[in-house]
C-alpha positions as CSV (number, residue, x, y, z in Angstrom):
1,X,-0.1,0.1,0.1
2,X,1.3,3.7,-0.7
3,X,2.1,5.7,2.3
4,X,-0.9,8.0,2.8
5,X,1.3,11.2,1.9
6,X,1.7,9.3,-1.6
7,X,-1.9,8.8,-2.1
8,X,-2.9,12.5,-1.2
9,X,-0.4,13.8,-3.8
10,X,-1.8,11.3,-6.7
11,X,-5.2,12.9,-5.8
12,X,-4.3,16.7,-5.5
13,X,-1.9,16.1,-8.8
14,X,-5.2,15.1,-10.3
15,X,-6.2,18.7,-10.6
16,X,-2.9,19.6,-12.7
17,X,-3.9,19.0,-15.9
18,X,-7.0,17.8,-18.0
19,X,-8.2,17.8,-21.8
20,X,-9.5,15.8,-24.3
21,X,-9.1,12.6,-26.3
22,X,-10.1,11.5,-29.9
23,X,-8.8,10.2,-33.3
24,X,-8.3,7.2,-34.8
25,X,-5.3,5.8,-32.8
26,X,-6.9,5.3,-29.7
27,X,-7.8,1.4,-29.0
28,X,-11.2,0.2,-28.6
29,X,-11.3,1.7,-25.0
30,X,-10.6,4.9,-26.5
31,X,-7.0,4.9,-24.9
32,X,-3.9,5.5,-27.0
33,X,-2.3,2.1,-26.8
34,X,1.4,3.2,-27.0
35,X,3.3,3.8,-23.6
36,X,4.3,7.5,-23.2
37,X,8.1,7.9,-24.0
38,X,10.3,10.8,-22.4
39,X,12.7,12.3,-24.9
40,X,16.2,11.9,-23.8
41,X,18.8,14.4,-25.0
42,X,21.0,14.3,-27.2
43,X,19.1,11.4,-29.1
44,X,15.8,13.1,-29.5
45,X,15.9,16.3,-31.3
46,X,13.1,18.8,-30.8
47,X,11.2,20.4,-34.0
48,X,12.2,24.1,-34.6
49,X,10.7,26.5,-31.7
50,X,8.6,28.3,-34.4
51,X,6.7,24.8,-34.9
52,X,6.2,24.3,-30.9
53,X,5.1,27.8,-30.6
54,X,2.3,27.4,-33.5
55,X,1.3,24.0,-32.1
56,X,0.8,25.5,-28.4
57,X,-1.4,28.3,-30.0
58,X,-3.4,25.8,-31.6
59,X,-3.8,24.0,-28.5
60,X,-4.8,26.7,-26.9
61,X,-7.1,28.0,-29.4
62,X,-9.2,25.0,-28.9
63,X,-9.6,25.4,-25.3
64,X,-10.3,29.0,-26.1
65,X,-13.7,28.1,-27.7
66,X,-14.7,25.7,-24.8
67,X,-17.1,26.5,-22.0
68,X,-17.0,23.1,-20.5
69,X,-15.3,19.6,-20.8
70,X,-16.2,16.0,-19.6
71,X,-14.4,12.9,-19.8
72,X,-14.0,9.6,-18.3
73,X,-10.1,8.8,-17.2
74,X,-7.8,6.7,-16.0
75,X,-4.8,7.6,-13.9
76,X,-1.4,6.2,-13.5
77,X,0.8,7.2,-10.6
78,X,4.3,6.1,-10.2
79,X,6.3,6.6,-6.9
80,X,9.7,6.6,-7.8
81,X,11.2,6.0,-4.2
82,X,9.0,3.1,-3.5
83,X,8.8,1.7,-7.1
84,X,4.9,1.3,-6.5
85,X,2.3,2.3,-8.9
86,X,-1.5,3.2,-8.0
87,X,-4.0,3.1,-10.7
88,X,-7.3,4.8,-10.4
89,X,-10.2,6.1,-12.7
90,X,-13.3,7.8,-12.7
91,X,-15.0,11.0,-14.4
92,X,-13.6,14.6,-14.5
93,X,-16.0,17.9,-15.3
94,X,-14.2,21.2,-15.8
95,X,-16.2,24.3,-16.3
96,X,-15.1,27.9,-16.9
97,X,-14.1,30.0,-15.1
98,X,-12.1,28.2,-12.6
99,X,-14.4,24.9,-11.6
100,X,-13.5,21.3,-11.8
101,X,-14.9,17.7,-10.4
102,X,-13.0,14.6,-10.4
103,X,-15.0,11.8,-9.4
104,X,-13.1,8.8,-8.5
105,X,-14.6,5.2,-9.1
106,X,-11.5,3.5,-8.1
107,X,-10.7,4.4,-5.0
108,X,-14.2,4.5,-4.5
109,X,-15.5,7.7,-3.6
110,X,-12.7,9.9,-3.5
111,X,-13.5,13.4,-5.0
112,X,-11.1,16.1,-6.1
113,X,-13.5,19.4,-6.3
114,X,-12.9,23.3,-6.8
115,X,-15.6,25.8,-7.4
116,X,-12.7,28.1,-8.4
117,X,-12.1,29.5,-4.7
118,X,-11.5,26.6,-2.9
119,X,-10.1,23.0,-3.7
120,X,-11.2,20.1,-1.5
121,X,-9.6,16.6,-1.8
122,X,-11.8,14.1,-0.2
123,X,-10.2,10.7,0.8
124,X,-12.9,8.2,1.7
125,X,-11.1,5.4,3.1
126,X,-9.6,7.9,5.4
127,X,-12.7,10.0,6.2
128,X,-10.3,13.1,5.7
129,X,-11.1,16.2,3.5
130,X,-8.0,18.4,2.6
131,X,-9.1,21.9,1.9
132,X,-7.1,25.0,0.4
133,X,-7.6,28.0,-1.4
134,X,-6.9,27.9,-5.0
135,X,-4.7,31.2,-5.0
136,X,-2.4,29.6,-2.5
137,X,-2.5,26.1,-4.2
138,X,0.8,24.9,-6.2
139,X,-1.3,24.1,-9.1
140,X,-3.2,26.8,-10.8
141,X,-0.3,27.3,-13.5
142,X,-0.9,24.0,-14.8
143,X,-4.8,23.9,-15.1
144,X,-5.2,27.5,-15.7
145,X,-5.5,27.3,-19.6
146,X,-8.2,24.4,-19.0
147,X,-10.3,26.9,-16.6
148,X,-10.2,30.0,-18.7
149,X,-7.8,31.8,-16.2
150,X,-4.5,31.5,-18.2
151,X,-2.6,30.7,-21.1
152,X,-0.3,27.8,-21.9
153,X,2.4,30.1,-22.8
154,X,2.6,32.3,-19.8
155,X,3.8,29.3,-17.6
156,X,5.6,27.0,-19.8
157,X,8.5,26.8,-22.1
158,X,7.8,24.3,-24.7
159,X,9.4,21.8,-27.0
160,X,7.9,19.9,-29.6
161,X,8.6,16.5,-30.5
162,X,7.1,14.3,-33.2
163,X,4.8,11.0,-32.7
164,X,7.2,9.0,-34.4
165,X,9.9,9.6,-31.6
166,X,7.4,9.6,-28.9
167,X,5.9,6.5,-30.0
168,X,2.6,8.4,-30.4
169,X,1.1,7.8,-33.7
170,X,-1.2,10.5,-35.1
171,X,0.1,13.3,-33.3
172,X,2.8,15.1,-31.3
173,X,4.2,15.7,-28.0
174,X,4.5,19.3,-26.3
175,X,7.4,18.8,-23.4
176,X,7.1,21.9,-21.1
177,X,9.3,23.3,-18.5
178,X,7.8,25.7,-16.2
179,X,8.9,28.9,-16.1
180,X,8.8,29.3,-12.3
181,X,10.4,26.6,-10.1
182,X,7.5,24.4,-8.6
183,X,7.6,21.1,-6.4
184,X,4.4,19.8,-8.2
185,X,6.0,19.3,-11.6
186,X,9.3,19.6,-13.6
187,X,8.1,18.7,-16.8
188,X,4.6,18.4,-18.2
189,X,4.1,16.3,-21.7
190,X,0.9,17.1,-23.4
191,X,0.0,14.3,-25.8
192,X,-1.6,16.4,-28.7
193,X,-4.0,14.7,-31.3
194,X,-2.6,16.0,-34.8
195,X,-6.3,16.7,-36.3
196,X,-8.1,18.2,-33.5
197,X,-5.3,20.1,-31.2
198,X,-6.9,17.9,-28.3
199,X,-4.8,17.2,-25.6
200,X,-5.3,13.3,-25.4
201,X,-2.9,12.4,-22.6
202,X,-1.2,14.3,-19.9
203,X,2.2,13.1,-17.9
204,X,3.6,14.8,-15.1
205,X,6.9,14.5,-13.9
206,X,7.6,16.1,-10.4
207,X,11.2,16.9,-8.7
208,X,11.2,13.8,-7.3
209,X,11.0,11.9,-10.4
210,X,7.6,10.4,-9.7
211,X,5.1,9.9,-12.6
212,X,1.6,11.1,-13.0
213,X,-0.5,10.1,-16.0
214,X,-4.0,10.7,-17.1
215,X,-5.6,9.5,-20.4
216,X,-9.2,11.0,-21.0
217,X,-12.1,8.9,-23.1
218,X,-15.2,9.8,-24.2
219,X,-14.7,13.4,-24.3
220,X,-17.4,16.0,-24.5
221,X,-17.2,19.8,-24.7
222,X,-19.7,22.6,-24.0
223,X,-22.0,20.4,-22.4
224,X,-24.5,22.1,-20.0
225,X,-23.0,21.8,-16.6
226,X,-24.7,23.0,-13.1
227,X,-23.0,24.8,-10.4
228,X,-24.4,22.4,-8.0
229,X,-21.7,20.0,-9.2
230,X,-18.8,22.0,-7.8
231,X,-20.3,22.1,-4.3
232,X,-19.4,19.1,-2.2
233,X,-20.3,18.4,1.5
234,X,-18.4,15.5,2.8
235,X,-20.1,12.9,5.0
236,X,-20.7,13.4,8.6
237,X,-17.6,12.5,10.6
238,X,-14.9,13.6,8.0
239,X,-12.3,15.3,9.4
240,X,-11.3,18.5,7.9
241,X,-7.3,19.3,7.1
242,X,-6.6,22.8,6.3
243,X,-2.8,23.0,5.4
């Protein structure tokens, strides 16, 4: 079993990034079949910077036109120090401005919710809820372009690698380095569909070498979303922790 602190980290990192999956390169379940590959200099040479900037603008343009995003997701969190892997699945909803809701089916009843002001992370097994103001969280830079509160290029410097280099047929991979030091992520990989410019997979590497990967299935954009979805009251007896 993973230490509780790492389970908490896996849940909170779920709010870091999310986006869409589509296109013919997915398997029957909608998950791209190829394993993500991290570029290793100097063997892998990035594309010219102008091409990277152009793709960043196209991805940003796609999400600028959305008001909401819904999908099923699978998550794989690898703790390097313990050589442990935790897998999860569930459903996620984003709504502008600044709202999101991650409902976990495995682990059952876990939840990550933000109404745009307050982030709540609920652990059902421990009956604990971690509560933090979004403006004090270390994650808004990574999720802000999805929630209509920021731009990709504001927070990351991107390099572009081809799908052939990254074993991601039908698309390209943007590898982002944060412009400001952040313990939550040292690199962010965005696996971009070549036809739609949707981000089909997200891989986050943190300063300790831990890997947090999300694959998004059955995406729907611009569907109606109620405000009630982003309000969460934990069950009676829950311990609320405010860092």
